[in-house]
Structures are given as structure tokens and as C-alpha cells.
C-alpha angles and dihedrals in degrees: 000000000000125000124241115290132190116262114202127320096315133080096261120121134204135204140166116255145162122232115235100173143359117205115194118195132169094259137089098291146034114231118228126196124196132198092233100054138044090212124104113231128208130216108190120222090224091062107116092231097041096125093048094045093047092049090051092048091050094047093050089047089053091045092042092227131131129247138192111262123197116209130194091249137340090272097041130107093204120111110219100169145348134203127191118245 
């Protein structure tokens, strides 16, 4: 597990995490739990890359492998992006 690291010039942070569970509800966001954190993270349906990120989260959950998750900030529970490892 790697700790948060700055991404670009903004305040976003990225860290490598492993999806433990994805909880889809009929509200504005999908909830995502990771093995490395007790926090429940949110991927908002209004995100322009929602479908791509959700597909990647599902794929890595099924494959049981980590991915790099970009958060709005180091203290945020909002998923801004994801990249496969």
C-alpha cells in the first residue's frame, strides 16, 4: 500500500487501493469501499467519466488487484479518477 501523493498542481491526491465492495443505490453516487481504508468513498453519477471509472472499479474488484484512485483532496471521500495498475 502506498500513501497519498500529490497529483499535478491541484490539491488532488492519488493512492493505490484495492476495491473491497461497490454499493450501488438509486441516488447521486455509487459507494466504494477499499481494503486499505475504513472510509466509504463516493463516485458521483454526474462525473463525466462515471461509466469508465465504475467499469474499472468492477474489473479490479473481480480480478482482486489494486488500482490508483485519485481523490478530490487528501481528506476527501470523492473519487475523481482511477487508473489500472
